[in-house]
N, C-alpha and C positions, 0 to 999 in steps of 0.2 A: 630342814626347810623344804617345803613342798614345791615342786616345779610349777611354773605358771601354766595356764591352759594352752598357750601357744607352744611352749616346749613339750607339753603332753601330746599335742597333735603331731609334732615332729617325731617324737618317740614312737607314737602309734604307727606312723607311716614306715618308720625304720624297722618295724617288726619284720617287714619284707626286705631284709638287707640285700639279698641277692639282686632284686630288681633295681634298687637305688644305688648300690655301691659297686656291684660287680658287673651287671649286664652291659652298661655302656662301654666299659673298658674291655670286656670280653670280646665285644664286636670290634672295638678299635684294634685289639691285638690280632684278631683274625684278619682284619683288613690290612694291617701292617705286614703280616706274613704273606698275604696274597700280593701286595705291592712289591715286596722283595722278590718273590718268585717271578712276577711279570717283568721287572726290570732286569733280573738275571737272564731272562730269555730274550730280551730285546737289545738292539745295539745302543751303546751309550751315547753316541753322537759327540758333539763338541760343546756342550753346555756344562756350566758349573753346577746347575741345579736341575734335577730331574723331578719335575713337579708331579705329585700323585694326589689322589683325592680320598685316600682311605680314612683320614681323620673325620671326614663327614659322617662316618658310621656312628661315632660317639655322639655327635650332635643330633642325628636323626633319632637315635635310641632315647636320648633325653626328651625329645618331643613326645615320643610314645609313652615314656614313663610319666611325663606331666599329664597326659590325657588319662592314663589309668589311675593316677592319684585321685582323680575325681570320679571317673566312671565306675571304678571298682571299690575304692576305699571310703568314699564320702557317705553313702547310705548308712553303713554300719556305724560310722562316727556320729551321725545325726541321731540314731536310735539310742546312743549312749548319752545324749543330752548336750553334745557339743553344738554351739551355735554356728551358723553359717559364717559369720564374720570371723570367729575364732579359728575355724577350720581353714578359711582362706589365708589368714595371716600366718597360721602355723605352716601350711604347705608352702607358701612363698618364702617364709624364713628358712625352711629346709632347703628350698631351691637355691637360695642365695648362699647358704653354707656349703652345699655341695658344689655349686659353681665356683666358689673361691678355691676349693680343693682341686677341682677338675682343671681350672685355669692354671693352677700352679703346676699340675702335671704337664700341661702343654708347654709352659715356660721352661721347665726343667728338661723336657724332651727337646726343645729347641737348642738348649745349651749343649746337651749331649750330642745332638745331631751335628752341630758346628764343630765340636771337638773331635768327632770321629769321621769328619769328611763326608757327612751324609750317610752314616752307617757303612762306610767303605765303598758305596756305589753312587755317591752324589745324589742320594734320594732326599727330597725335601718333603718329608711326611708331616712334620709339625709346623711347617711354614706354608702359608697360603698367600699368593700374590695380592697386594693392596689391603690385606686384612690382618694376617698374622705373619708379617714380614719385617717387623721393626725390632727394637730392643726387647729383651726378655720381659722387662717389667710392663711394657706397653702391651706385649702379646698376652701377658697374664691378665691385664685389665680387660682387653678386648675379648679374650676367650671366656672370661668370667661373665661379661655382659651378654655374650652370645649364648652361653649355656642358660643363663636366667631367662633370656628372651624365648628360647625354644621350650623350656619347661613351662613358662607361663602361657605361651601360645598353645601348647598341648593341653594345659588345664582349661583354657578357654574352649577348645574343641570338646573336652570332656563335659564341661558345663552345658554347652549347647546340646550335646547328646542327651544328657540327663533331663534337660528341659524340653527339647523338641523332638527327641528320638532320631532315628536314622534319616528320615526325610529332611528334617530341619538341619541336621549336620551336613548332609549332602548339599542342601541349598546354601548353607553358610560357606562351604568350600567352593562351590560353583560360582558364587558371587565374587569371591576374591579372585578366582581364576579369570572370570569375565572382565574384571577391572584391569588385571595385568594384560589380558589379550587386547583390550581396547587401547591401553597405553602403547603396546607394541605396534598396533595398527596405525595409531597416530604418528608414532616415531618413524615408521616406514613411509607413511604418506608424505611427511614433510622432509624426508631424507635426512633425519636427525641422528642416525646411528653413529655416524663418524664423529659428530660433535659430542655425543654422549660418551663415546669411548675415549675421546681426547680429554674430556672433562674429568673422568674418573682416573685417567692415567697421569694427569699432570696437576690438577687442581685439588684433588682429594687426598688427604693424608690418612694414615692409620688412626690417628687421634680423632680426626673428623668422623671417620666411620664409627669409632667407638661412641662418640657423642650422639650420632644418629641412632645407633642401636639402643643407647640408654633412653632416648626420647621415645622410641618405639616400645620399650619395656614399660615405661610409665603409662603410655596410652593403653597397652594391653592389661596392665594391672587395674586401671580404672574400668576398662570394659569388663574384665573378669569379675571384679567386685560388684559391679552393677548387675551382672548376670546372676551371680550366686545369691544375691539378696532376694531375688524373685523366684528362686528355684524351689520346686516342690518335688519331693522324692517319695 
């Protein structure tokens, strides 16, 4: 039985197994070691959890991998006769499959982290306040959604680069930064930071965050699909 075109695209991307399967967790492992060294060299204090941000390395690398899945791999796939729609569906299917596995790694990491007392130094590496700080199954779902989001977001950047080049990509990023800066200015102007912090600390749960992330993923998928349909390589 021959594989479907979508599966073929996923297998084509996985020819570069190091980038998709190894690189994110190689960076995460490096960040883990770095966080352990830093915590060993700093006072423990009186807290049960010593929060660190090393896990962000895996998420950031997934964003870069998503971008290169289009910027590098798409042109050759199109020369082989793969349609833009099929390529997009194949890449996003691969992103979902990888995200499920990556999310499971985060969930298992949380379980081990709890069983070892934070790796013996109260380190909260696989836990992130308000995001990955609930039951393991919810953390699995949230991490999976976050990985998909960053992969698709990276794909969108890659598509913009393929369609508009470096100036268009820079404008695309600058526009988003401008919107965030404007929102920050408005929040400061109306003295709303305290209310925003209280809202996220008391009214938003991890499941709510996961739902918001899923909605953002859906919006990015729609935007990416609309962009790739008009792409010329």
